[in-house]
All heavy atoms as an XYZ file, in Angstrom:
740
protein
N      -7.187     13.286     25.619
C      -8.075     12.129     25.497
C      -7.455     11.104     24.684
O      -7.163     11.465     23.370
C      -9.392     12.702     24.966
C     -10.423     11.599     24.796
S     -11.933     12.309     24.291
C     -12.722     10.970     23.467
N      -7.292      9.878     25.091
C      -6.679      8.794     24.320
C      -7.745      8.059     23.574
O      -8.941      7.820     24.091
C      -6.000      7.823     25.296
N      -7.498      7.593     22.363
C      -8.375      6.806     21.572
C      -7.688      5.674     21.201
O      -6.492      5.612     20.832
C      -8.858      7.519     20.331
O      -9.433      8.789     20.670
C      -9.705      6.855     19.383
N      -8.397      4.503     21.179
C      -7.686      3.188     20.889
C      -7.594      3.036     19.411
O      -8.401      3.527     18.519
C      -8.365      2.065     21.411
O      -9.683      2.002     20.898
N      -6.494      2.457     19.000
C      -6.285      2.179     17.545
C      -5.942      0.713     17.330
O      -5.159      0.161     18.159
C      -5.180      3.038     17.028
C      -4.768      2.561     15.547
C      -5.421      4.495     17.126
N      -6.678     -0.057     16.483
C      -6.431     -1.432     16.427
C      -5.349     -1.606     15.344
O      -5.264     -0.972     14.287
C      -7.731     -2.101     15.704
C      -8.950     -2.189     16.729
C     -10.029     -2.970     16.220
C     -11.163     -2.916     17.250
N     -12.316     -3.809     16.899
N      -4.416     -2.513     15.703
C      -3.295     -2.883     14.871
C      -3.197     -4.414     14.745
O      -3.548     -5.070     15.589
C      -1.924     -2.199     15.371
C      -2.070     -0.776     15.387
C      -1.642     -2.853     16.840
N      -2.748     -4.795     13.635
C      -2.563     -6.218     13.465
C      -1.338     -6.717     14.138
O      -0.514     -5.962     14.748
C      -2.357     -6.594     11.945
C      -1.304     -5.886     11.172
O      -0.251     -5.538     11.908
O      -1.395     -5.672     10.035
N      -1.135     -8.036     14.212
C      -0.023     -8.591     15.012
C       1.395     -8.219     14.656
O       2.145     -7.945     15.417
C      -0.351    -10.226     15.049
C      -1.385    -10.794     15.826
O      -1.947     -9.991     16.680
O      -1.731    -11.854     15.536
N       1.483     -8.055     13.239
C       2.771     -7.744     12.695
C       3.184     -6.226     13.139
O       4.205     -5.966     13.687
C       2.671     -7.695     11.245
C       4.128     -7.194     10.498
C       4.248     -7.665      9.185
N       5.264     -6.911      8.472
C       6.595     -6.828      8.676
N       6.970     -7.439      9.851
N       7.432     -6.191      7.963
N       2.086     -5.300     13.067
C       2.261     -3.940     13.568
C       2.727     -3.927     15.041
O       3.633     -3.260     15.541
C       1.133     -3.030     13.187
O       0.915     -3.180     11.834
C       1.397     -1.623     13.586
N       1.954     -4.614     15.825
C       2.236     -4.704     17.271
C       3.717     -5.153     17.580
O       4.352     -4.679     18.347
C       1.167     -5.597     17.876
C       1.318     -5.868     19.477
C       0.643     -4.608     20.032
C       0.529     -5.053     21.608
N       0.568     -3.848     22.473
N       4.042     -6.304     16.884
C       5.383     -6.791     16.978
C       6.532     -5.806     16.645
O       7.451     -5.640     17.289
C       5.615     -8.113     16.151
C       6.914     -8.735     16.274
O       7.265     -9.079     17.378
O       7.605     -8.689     15.230
N       6.228     -5.064     15.489
C       7.233     -4.097     15.134
C       7.292     -2.944     16.222
O       8.389     -2.483     16.470
C       6.802     -3.407     13.831
C       6.864     -4.370     12.551
C       6.410     -3.735     11.271
C       8.503     -4.706     12.412
N       6.165     -2.446     16.727
C       6.112     -1.455     17.835
C       6.944     -2.015     18.959
O       7.690     -1.250     19.571
C       4.716     -1.144     18.074
C       3.994     -0.193     17.207
C       2.460     -0.060     17.606
C       4.589      1.162     17.205
N       6.767     -3.277     19.361
C       7.545     -3.853     20.524
C       8.895     -3.839     20.262
O       9.693     -3.682     21.206
C       6.871     -5.117     20.895
C       5.492     -5.084     21.538
C       4.774     -6.397     21.488
O       5.347     -7.466     20.990
O       3.704     -6.425     22.222
N       9.272     -4.239     19.110
C      10.777     -4.353     18.778
C      11.351     -2.932     18.673
O      12.492     -2.715     19.180
C      10.901     -5.091     17.279
C      10.630     -6.605     17.507
C      10.538     -7.179     16.107
N      11.669     -6.959     15.270
C      11.423     -7.350     13.881
N      10.418     -7.957     13.450
N      12.645     -7.106     13.070
N      10.606     -1.884     18.260
C      11.150     -0.561     18.319
C      11.265     -0.105     19.659
O      12.398      0.517     20.106
C      10.185      0.357     17.545
C      10.356      0.391     16.042
C       9.265      1.283     15.300
C      11.652      1.055     15.582
N      10.362     -0.378     20.530
C      10.362     -0.132     21.929
C      11.670     -0.632     22.494
O      12.378      0.122     23.275
C       9.165     -0.592     22.583
C       7.973      0.258     22.789
C       6.941     -0.341     23.658
O       6.459     -1.393     23.234
N       6.450      0.220     24.660
N      11.911     -1.912     22.269
C      13.002     -2.640     22.926
C      14.424     -1.960     22.411
O      15.256     -1.726     23.174
C      13.045     -4.127     22.588
N      14.496     -1.527     21.162
C      15.723     -1.065     20.545
C      15.851      0.349     21.073
O      17.003      0.671     21.469
C      15.409     -0.987     19.100
C      16.764     -0.566     18.383
C      16.770     -0.791     16.779
O      15.858     -1.535     16.365
O      17.512     -0.070     16.108
N      14.839      1.088     21.215
C      14.935      2.396     21.930
C      15.507      2.345     23.219
O      16.404      3.073     23.764
C      13.673      3.323     21.804
C      13.420      3.652     20.409
C      13.765      4.493     22.740
C      11.970      4.182     20.203
N      14.997      1.429     23.956
C      15.425      1.239     25.377
C      16.825      0.720     25.419
O      17.764      1.178     26.261
C      14.568      0.114     26.099
C      15.072     -0.351     27.440
C      14.042      0.094     28.532
N      14.761     -0.106     29.753
C      14.307     -0.877     30.748
N      13.121     -1.451     30.603
N      14.787     -0.862     31.927
N      17.220     -0.224     24.558
C      18.737     -0.548     24.456
C      19.670      0.483     24.175
O      20.694      0.644     24.719
C      18.844     -1.864     23.623
C      18.325     -3.197     23.992
C      18.424     -4.123     22.890
C      19.078     -3.643     25.249
N      19.278      1.254     23.181
C      20.190      2.312     22.607
C      20.144      3.527     23.573
O      21.166      4.201     23.613
C      19.608      2.786     21.309
C      19.805      1.732     20.175
C      21.235      1.418     19.677
O      21.962      2.509     19.787
O      21.544      0.327     19.430
N      19.209      3.859     24.213
C      19.003      5.180     24.854
C      18.843      5.046     26.392
O      19.067      5.866     27.185
C      17.807      6.075     24.389
O      16.615      5.501     24.737
C      17.882      6.253     22.960
N      18.415      3.858     26.900
C      18.008      3.603     28.243
C      16.828      4.135     28.624
O      16.425      3.989     29.956
N      15.980      4.799     27.743
C      14.758      5.276     28.095
C      13.641      4.296     27.686
O      13.684      3.662     26.746
C      14.563      6.579     27.180
C      15.440      7.663     27.442
C      15.288      8.310     28.785
O      14.187      8.438     29.211
O      16.308      8.697     29.384
N      12.532      4.321     28.569
C      11.420      3.532     28.239
C      10.437      4.490     27.533
O      10.207      5.583     28.100
C      10.817      3.119     29.596
C      11.488      1.961     30.267
C      10.651      1.573     31.544
N      11.438      0.563     32.291
C      11.058     -0.717     32.504
N       9.850     -1.095     31.942
N      11.855     -1.411     33.228
N       9.786      3.889     26.584
C       8.812      4.778     25.808
C       7.647      3.815     25.676
O       7.732      2.619     25.534
C       9.234      5.210     24.363
C      10.504      6.152     24.479
C       9.622      3.969     23.513
N       6.497      4.487     25.824
C       5.207      3.742     25.623
C       4.906      3.585     24.046
O       5.482      4.317     23.222
C       4.005      4.391     26.289
O       3.777      5.739     25.481
C       4.228      4.776     27.687
N       4.047      2.655     23.698
C       3.661      2.573     22.354
C       2.958      3.799     22.004
O       3.048      4.220     20.734
C       2.897      1.299     22.120
C       3.744      0.035     22.241
C       2.956     -1.290     22.066
O       1.769     -1.247     21.796
N       3.644     -2.412     22.139
N       2.186      4.428     22.805
C       1.513      5.691     22.482
C       2.512      6.764     22.114
O       2.335      7.294     21.100
C       0.692      6.178     23.713
C      -0.188      7.312     23.370
C      -1.137      7.747     24.503
O      -1.268      6.900     25.430
N      -1.748      8.838     24.463
N       3.497      6.936     22.872
C       4.532      7.785     22.677
C       5.330      7.602     21.254
O       5.550      8.375     20.434
C       5.676      7.988     23.698
C       6.774      8.984     23.398
C       6.434     10.344     23.244
O       5.443     10.837     23.541
O       7.428     11.102     22.832
N       5.621      6.305     21.091
C       6.234      5.816     19.855
C       5.459      6.165     18.598
O       5.807      6.718     17.647
C       6.471      4.296     20.020
C       7.302      3.759     18.859
C       8.593      4.460     18.575
C       7.560      2.194     19.123
N       4.009      5.872     18.771
C       3.106      6.166     17.595
C       2.986      7.682     17.310
O       2.880      8.162     16.179
C       1.776      5.490     17.856
C       1.706      4.064     17.610
C       0.345      3.601     18.130
C       1.903      3.824     16.072
N       3.025      8.429     18.395
C       2.899      9.884     18.369
C       4.205     10.421     17.536
O       4.055     11.182     16.554
C       2.942     10.621     19.719
C       2.675     12.130     19.542
C       2.783     12.788     20.942
N       4.044     12.821     21.600
C       4.993     13.468     21.131
N       5.079     14.326     20.254
N       6.193     13.400     21.805
N       5.320      9.913     17.791
C       6.559     10.373     17.187
C       6.562      9.922     15.797
O       6.950     10.667     14.864
C       7.850      9.963     17.955
C       8.062     10.714     19.277
C       9.296     10.867     19.508
N       9.456     11.379     20.966
C      10.613     11.563     21.483
N      11.688     11.092     20.954
N      10.618     12.102     22.665
N       6.155      8.635     15.445
C       6.156      8.111     14.160
C       5.127      8.998     13.364
O       5.436      9.316     12.203
C       5.737      6.743     14.124
C       6.863      5.856     14.728
C       5.420      6.188     12.715
C       6.477      4.360     15.010
N       4.042      9.413     13.820
C       3.017      9.987     13.233
C       3.679     11.542     12.965
O       3.437     12.035     11.786
C       1.728     10.194     14.004
O       1.246      8.894     14.281
C       0.737     10.932     13.305
N       4.210     12.074     13.967
C       4.733     13.526     13.749
C       5.842     13.461     12.636
O       5.865     14.362     11.669
C       5.314     13.971     15.041
C       4.276     14.454     16.017
C       4.873     15.010     17.306
O       6.240     14.804     17.495
O       4.184     15.402     18.149
N       6.631     12.371     12.521
C       7.663     12.274     11.617
C       7.048     12.031     10.294
O       7.502     12.735      9.224
C       8.698     11.084     11.946
C       9.831     10.939     10.912
N      10.776     11.742     10.678
C       9.738     10.016      9.921
C      11.474     11.294      9.711
N      11.056     10.118      9.187
N       6.108     11.290     10.137
C       5.349     11.227      8.871
C       4.608     12.445      8.466
O       4.760     12.635      7.143
N       4.170     13.121      9.312
C       3.624     14.399      8.894
C       4.587     15.374      8.387
O       4.251     16.208      7.473
C       2.760     14.939     10.034
C       1.802     16.129      9.707
C       0.596     15.860      9.078
C       2.196     17.414      9.909
C      -0.273     16.848      8.721
C       1.414     18.472      9.470
C       0.261     18.193      8.873
N       5.697     15.425      8.942
C       6.801     16.283      8.653
C       7.333     15.931      7.262
O       7.789     16.768      6.455
C       7.872     16.339      9.618
C       7.460     17.030     10.868
C       8.499     16.754     12.026
O       9.594     16.077     11.799
O       8.322     17.329     13.146
N       7.272     14.640      6.847
C       7.599     14.249      5.573
C       6.644     13.592      4.822
O       6.668     12.412      4.171
C       8.930     13.260      5.722
O       8.559     12.173      6.499
N       5.425     14.310      4.784
C       4.221     13.735      4.241
C       4.322     13.402      2.804
O       3.640     12.487      2.320
C       2.954     14.455      4.709
C       2.819     15.886      4.067
C       1.673     16.574      4.631
N       1.796     18.004      4.700
C       2.355     18.878      5.664
N       2.714     18.318      6.722
N       2.404     20.019      5.442
N       5.133     14.023      1.956
C       5.156     13.692      0.664
C       5.753     12.376      0.454
O       5.319     11.473     -0.362
C       6.001     14.648     -0.283
C       5.388     15.999     -0.360
O       4.124     16.168     -0.251
O       6.188     16.942     -0.742
N       6.786     12.127      1.252
C       7.417     10.704      1.206
C       6.445      9.682      1.646
O       6.284      8.515      1.151
C       8.569     10.827      2.004
C       9.500      9.534      2.030
C      10.787      9.615      2.900
O      11.346     10.638      2.918
O      11.092      8.492      3.492
N       5.607     10.018      2.784
C       4.664      9.134      3.282
C       3.636      8.671      2.237
O       3.241      7.533      2.065
C       3.944      9.587      4.672
C       2.953      8.820      5.269
C       3.619      7.412      5.673
C       2.381      9.496      6.419
N       3.008      9.808      1.658
C       2.040      9.626      0.551
C       2.573      8.853     -0.569
O       1.878      7.911     -1.067
C       1.456     10.926      0.042
C       0.613     10.788     -1.129
C       0.674     11.770      1.208
N       3.780      9.083     -1.019
C       4.314      8.448     -2.091
C       4.469      6.824     -1.699
O       4.515      6.053     -2.642
C       5.812      9.058     -2.446
C       5.628     10.162     -3.320
O       4.591     10.461     -3.767
O       6.679     10.970     -3.325
N       4.700      6.632     -0.475
C       4.838      5.038     -0.047
C       3.603      4.397     -0.233
O       3.727      3.110     -0.328
C       5.293      5.075      1.429
O       4.214      5.386      2.331
N       2.496      5.070     -0.342
C       1.278      4.293     -0.681
C       0.883      4.216     -2.270
O      -0.041      3.550     -2.601
C      -0.038      5.032     -0.110
C      -0.009      4.732      1.493
C       0.729      5.611      2.399
C      -0.684      3.696      1.997
C       0.691      5.472      3.715
C      -0.620      3.411      3.340
C       0.063      4.372      4.207
N       1.778      4.800     -3.134
C       1.513      4.686     -4.446
C       1.881      3.403     -5.070
O       2.772      2.617     -4.465
C       2.342      5.740     -5.216
C       1.905      7.190     -4.910
C       2.647      8.198     -5.847
N       2.463      9.553     -5.266
C       1.416     10.303     -5.213
N       0.434      9.872     -5.847
N       1.408     11.508     -4.804
N       1.260      3.130     -6.043
C       1.661      1.718     -6.709
C       2.887      1.878     -7.683
O       2.806      2.801     -8.480
C       0.411      1.349     -7.631
C       0.415      0.088     -8.363
O       1.447     -0.732     -7.988
O      -0.311     -0.263     -9.074
N       3.901      1.119     -7.247
C       5.117      1.270     -7.867
C       5.106      0.392     -9.326
O       6.155      0.446     -9.934
C       6.235      0.745     -7.147
C       6.526      1.843     -5.757
O       6.164      2.925     -6.090
O       6.970      1.259     -4.865
N       3.959     -0.128     -9.557
C       4.036     -1.109    -10.752
C       3.853     -0.239    -11.912
O       3.077      0.710    -12.142
C       2.764     -1.921    -10.660
C       2.727     -3.051    -11.639
C       3.609     -4.005    -11.907
C       1.644     -2.985    -12.759
N       3.269     -4.770    -12.984
C       1.976     -4.281    -13.512
C       0.641     -2.367    -13.081
C       1.273     -4.576    -14.605
C      -0.106     -2.758    -14.176
C       0.265     -3.868    -15.012
N       4.834     -0.474    -12.909
C       4.878      0.213    -14.122
C       4.282     -0.326    -15.365
O       4.404      0.110    -16.399
C       6.547      0.562    -14.533
C       7.042      1.421    -13.474
O       6.352      2.439    -12.924
O       8.285      1.327    -13.197
N       3.553     -1.438    -15.148
C       2.876     -2.093    -16.233
C       3.640     -3.259    -16.642
O       4.853     -3.622    -16.208
N       3.165     -3.936    -17.687
C       3.807     -5.085    -18.304
C       4.929     -4.553    -19.250
O       4.817     -3.583    -19.979
C       2.893     -5.843    -19.126
C       1.812     -6.448    -18.270
C       0.672     -7.284    -19.203
C       2.296     -7.432    -17.081
N       5.937     -5.340    -19.384
C       7.085     -5.108    -20.445
C       6.309     -5.482    -21.788
O       5.282     -6.128    -21.769
C       8.282     -5.935    -20.093
O       7.870     -7.250    -20.399
N       6.986     -5.079    -22.798
C       6.461     -5.316    -24.181
C       6.385     -7.006    -24.414
O       5.449     -7.438    -24.835
C       7.428     -4.795    -25.240
C       6.642     -4.728    -26.594
C       7.145     -3.635    -27.505
O       7.500     -2.633    -27.033
O       7.234     -4.056    -28.716
N       7.399     -7.664    -23.803
C       7.314     -9.063    -24.049
C       6.156     -9.599    -23.240
O       5.633    -10.711    -23.709
C       8.732     -9.678    -23.471
N       6.005     -9.227    -22.038
C       4.835     -9.707    -21.210
C       3.455     -9.327    -21.948
O       2.592    -10.146    -21.867
C       4.942     -9.051    -19.795
C       6.112     -9.625    -18.894
C       6.183     -8.855    -17.679
O       6.064     -7.620    -17.694
O       6.619     -9.532    -16.658
N       3.445     -8.087    -22.502
C       2.176     -7.705    -23.156
C       1.894     -8.639    -24.385
O       0.821     -9.216    -24.509
C       2.343     -6.318    -23.736
O       2.490     -5.477    -22.540
C       0.962     -5.842    -24.321
N       3.050     -8.902    -25.079
C       2.808     -9.823    -26.247
C       2.325    -11.228    -25.827
O       1.727    -11.996    -26.387
C       4.148     -9.940    -26.997
C       4.444     -8.704    -27.886
C       3.450     -8.416    -28.876
O       2.977     -9.335    -29.587
O       3.061     -7.328    -29.044
N       3.044    -11.723    -24.694
C       2.656    -13.016    -24.201
C       1.212    -13.094    -23.722
O       0.476    -13.935    -23.967
C       3.542    -13.555    -23.040
C       3.449    -14.984    -22.679
C       4.544    -15.499    -21.660
N       4.213    -14.832    -20.366
C       5.090    -14.276    -19.726
N       6.362    -14.071    -20.055
N       4.775    -13.785    -18.360
N       0.696    -11.895    -23.096
C      -0.577    -11.864    -22.710
C      -1.557    -11.878    -23.784
O      -2.638    -12.577    -23.735
C      -0.679    -10.531    -21.842
C      -2.213    -10.210    -21.336
C      -3.126     -9.399    -22.120
C      -3.023    -10.833    -20.328
N      -4.194     -9.227    -21.464
C      -4.276    -10.198    -20.429
C      -2.557    -11.673    -19.341
C      -5.230    -10.521    -19.520
C      -3.659    -11.886    -18.498
C      -4.881    -11.405    -18.415
N      -1.310    -11.140    -24.830
C      -2.087    -11.107    -25.987
C      -2.025    -12.215    -26.950
O      -2.942    -12.364    -27.854
C      -1.856     -9.746    -26.779
C      -2.113     -8.354    -25.996
C      -1.746     -7.245    -26.873
C      -3.515     -8.327    -25.747
N      -1.031    -13.106    -26.752
C      -0.824    -14.131    -27.707
C      -2.036    -15.130    -27.703
O      -2.257    -15.871    -28.577
C       0.390    -15.022    -27.457
O       0.288    -15.654    -26.045
N      -2.730    -15.160    -26.416
C      -3.816    -16.032    -26.467
C      -5.153    -15.455    -26.869
O      -6.226    -16.098    -26.877
N      -5.196    -14.226    -27.370
C      -6.406    -13.463    -27.918
C      -6.640    -14.084    -29.282
O      -5.751    -14.238    -30.177
C      -6.091    -12.042    -27.960
O      -5.651    -11.553    -26.647
C      -7.294    -11.209    -28.345
N      -7.970    -14.270    -29.552
C      -8.449    -14.634    -30.864
C      -9.451    -13.701    -31.360
O     -10.079    -13.081    -30.665
C      -8.918    -16.118    -30.823
C     -10.131    -16.226    -29.865
C      -7.960    -17.161    -30.441
C     -10.985    -17.479    -30.123
N      -9.592    -13.557    -32.619
C     -10.661    -12.751    -33.125
C     -11.815    -13.580    -33.426
O     -11.810    -14.683    -33.869
C     -10.216    -12.136    -34.531
O     -11.126    -11.579    -35.062
N     -12.987    -13.009    -32.881
C     -14.316    -13.658    -33.066
C     -14.833    -13.456    -34.579
O     -15.867    -14.052    -34.910
C     -15.271    -13.255    -31.986
O     -15.650    -11.766    -32.345
N     -14.251    -12.377    -35.263
C     -14.619    -12.261    -36.547
C     -15.725    -11.091    -36.525
O     -16.286    -10.571    -37.522
N     -16.203    -10.690    -35.264
C     -17.311     -9.626    -35.202
C     -16.682     -8.385    -34.572
O     -15.935     -8.447    -33.512
C     -18.388    -10.198    -34.253
C     -19.405     -9.119    -34.080
C     -20.524     -9.600    -33.212
C     -21.504     -8.670    -33.057
N     -22.461     -8.776    -31.950
N     -16.891     -7.166    -35.225
C     -16.308     -5.997    -34.775
C     -17.176     -5.480    -33.653
O     -18.411     -5.614    -33.737
C     -16.323     -5.019    -35.958
C     -15.283     -4.084    -35.747
C     -15.022     -3.208    -37.054
O     -14.667     -3.670    -38.156
O     -15.239     -1.949    -37.027
N     -16.561     -4.948    -32.661
C     -17.206     -4.470    -31.442
C     -16.886     -3.054    -31.149
O     -15.699     -2.658    -31.346
C     -16.768     -5.255    -30.191
O     -16.922     -6.702    -30.376
C     -17.573     -4.991    -28.845
N     -17.961     -2.220    -30.874
C     -17.637     -0.940    -30.697
C     -18.058     -0.580    -29.145
O     -18.496     -1.412    -28.451
C     -18.366      0.076    -31.642
C     -19.832      0.018    -31.541
O     -20.360     -0.499    -30.636
O     -20.536      0.483    -32.445
N     -17.874      0.652    -28.714
C     -18.147      1.015    -27.322
C     -19.648      0.690    -26.906
O     -19.794      0.304    -25.884
C     -17.880      2.535    -27.025
C     -16.427      2.749    -27.044
C     -16.205      4.266    -26.956
O     -16.994      5.022    -26.499
O     -15.159      4.694    -27.418
N     -20.659      1.056    -27.907
C     -22.058      0.731    -27.655
C     -22.299     -0.776    -27.322
O     -23.010     -1.084    -26.453
C     -22.763      1.112    -28.754
C     -22.852      2.780    -28.820
O     -22.743      3.387    -27.876
N     -22.951      3.278    -30.226
N     -21.670     -1.716    -28.093
C     -21.741     -3.040    -27.819
C     -21.354     -3.361    -26.561
O     -21.909     -4.195    -25.773
C     -20.936     -3.899    -28.859
C     -21.403     -3.754    -30.279
O     -22.753     -3.386    -30.445
O     -20.677     -3.789    -31.278
N     -20.120     -2.839    -26.079
C     -19.580     -3.254    -24.764
C     -20.461     -2.699    -23.721
O     -20.779     -3.309    -22.710
C     -18.146     -2.600    -24.661
C     -17.168     -3.201    -25.636
C     -17.632     -2.667    -23.195
C     -15.813     -2.587    -25.795
N     -20.984     -1.358    -23.828
C     -21.865     -0.894    -22.822
C     -23.155     -1.725    -22.724
O     -23.585     -1.982    -21.681
C     -22.289      0.492    -23.205
C     -21.178      1.610    -22.968
O     -20.184      1.171    -22.328
O     -21.352      2.711    -23.403
N     -23.759     -2.271    -23.878
C     -24.811     -2.992    -23.879
C     -24.531     -4.308    -23.093
O     -25.460     -4.831    -22.298
C     -25.358     -3.334    -25.229
C     -26.482     -4.083    -25.359
C     -27.722     -3.489    -24.778
O     -27.990     -2.250    -24.813
O     -28.640     -4.270    -24.154
N     -23.304     -4.999    -23.414
C     -23.071     -6.236    -22.651
C     -22.925     -6.001    -21.195
O     -23.403     -6.781    -20.350
C     -21.793     -6.803    -23.327
C     -22.147     -7.145    -24.720
C     -21.303     -7.964    -22.554
C     -20.803     -7.593    -25.508
N     -22.234     -4.977    -20.806
C     -22.014     -4.733    -19.461
C     -23.206     -4.294    -18.653
O     -23.292     -4.647    -17.427
C     -20.756     -3.686    -19.169
C     -19.418     -4.261    -19.650
C     -18.441     -3.107    -19.524
C     -18.894     -5.379    -18.874
N     -23.948     -3.347    -19.182
C     -24.940     -2.653    -18.471
C     -26.383     -2.907    -18.899
O     -27.337     -2.522    -18.212
C     -24.672     -1.133    -18.564
C     -23.315     -0.684    -18.146
C     -22.410     -0.113    -19.089
C     -22.813     -0.901    -16.900
C     -21.134      0.224    -18.713
C     -21.540     -0.572    -16.457
C     -20.723     -0.005    -17.446
O     -19.416      0.359    -17.071
N     -26.444     -3.691    -19.915
C     -27.790     -4.034    -20.452
C     -28.652     -3.045    -21.142
O     -28.420     -1.954    -21.348
């Protein structure tokens, strides 16, 4: 039983390019359904790598960037604790 999957224009274009490259290299015609099946199987076989590809690679700000960010911070002269913040945020 086939189920439709919506893809954006870029993904559709990439699938079409892969189809064309497979045909040029192997002489075999493959459907986008077959191509997606193989991509999915390959992704499942190397799922750690696939899962890692969705991780945020951002390691945070450098010390210089943090200093530049905080350089605009001023003290209001009033000490604030967690209860004050909760009251401000949640009422």
